[in-house]
Structures are given as structure tokens and as C-alpha cells.
N, C-alpha and C positions, 0 to 999 in steps of 0.2 A: 753796335747794336741799339737800334730805337727800341726802348723797353716799353714805353708806353705814351700816348700823345692826348691831349685833350684841349679846349681850347684856353689859352694863357699858360699851357704847361706841357713841358716834354721831357721825357727822361730820356738821356743816351748813354749808353755804357753805366748805368747806374747813378749818373749826375744828372740832378734836376737843372732845369734852364726856363725861365719864368717870360724869356723875351723869344724874337725869331732866332734862329740858328741855320747855319749852313753846313750839312755833314757831308763832308768829304770822306773819301777812302781812308784817309790817314789821319784826321782831325776835326774839329769841331770849330767852327768860327761863332762865337756867342756874340750876343748884342748886335745882331744884324738888323737894320732897319730897312724897308722898301722905301724906294724914291716917293712913290705914292700911295697912302693908305695902304687898303686891301688888296691892290692892284699889283702883278708884278709885270715889270716893264723889260725892255731890253736892257738899259741902263743896269738895272737889279742883276740880271744874268751875268754881262760881261763885268761888273764890279765883283761880283760875287766868285765868280767861276771863270777866272782869266785863261783857264788851260782850255787847248783845243782838242777836241776826242780827234782819234784816226780813223780815216773813212775805212769801210770793209770793203 
């Protein structure tokens, strides 16, 4: 559960993070850095989330 967030801080399941994170259904990947500054790129998504969603 994401408890709170603001610039430079996110609290997930009561744990504080001060860097970017990826929130998966079963875990948190901390210390995640985007490929290019504040922009989200395709490399970020494929590196950070290698699972393929099912089609409906």
C-alpha cells in the first residue's frame, strides 16, 4: 500500500524511500533510476517491468 508520497519521498507499506521506486504487486524495487532525468522512456519500462500483461 502506498501510504504517502511527495517530491523526494514515498512511503510504501510503512517503509520510507527517498529515491525512485517501482511498486510491483508482490515487492518494491528501490533505488530505481530512470534512463533520462525526469522523463519516462521505453527502456525504463522494459527494464523495470519485464512481465507481459495478459490480453483481455
